[in-house]
C-alpha positions, 0 to 999 in steps of 0.5 A: 191603459195602465199596469196593475201596479199603477192601479193598486192604490185605487184597487185597494180602495175597492175600485173595480178594475178590468183588462181592456180585452175582457168581454162585456161587464167583467171586472174584479175588485178587492174586499177584505184582502180577497179578489172578487169577480163581478158576480161576487165570487172569490177568485183564486189565481194559479201562480203562473197567472200572477206574472201575466196579471202584473205585467199586463199593461192593459188594465183600466178602471171599470166604470159602472154603466150610467143609469137612464136618469130620465127613465128613473125620473119619469117612472118615479123609481126610488133612489138612494142619495148620499154626499161624499164617501160615506154611503151609510149616511143617505136618504131614500127619495125620488129623483127630480133632476140631474144637473150636468153643469160643471159640478154634477148633482142630483136633486130629490123631491125635498129640494136637497142637492146630493153628490151621489145617487143610485136607483134602489135595488129590489132586494134593499127595500120591502113594500107593504100593502095596506090591508084595505087594498088587499080586501078591495083586490079580492072583490 
């Protein structure tokens, strides 16, 4: 466990942090100078709580739960792949394998290896049905 001041450099880089005694998947993160909770709601702390936050020694980095990679591979779920810290330069493809060797990497259907992978969320893509499919379903 750490004091909040020890985690501030990572917190400023939008790392998610939490207190050890918080329930479930509760965490906070910093974006554009505002602290948000896990549901992306801004948090406004009363002044008497700030002292308690800074001197609490039970802060830790929050780690998102690891997806079930085998389920994602078996069900051919679309994934977003990227390398390094730039999430904006990536590709959407299907996951083929996850390497758990000394350096973890993700392989997509084109055989490329990526340092990061996450399942695509439903609100990030739009599927279009073919008109011929709609006519066949109506029959």
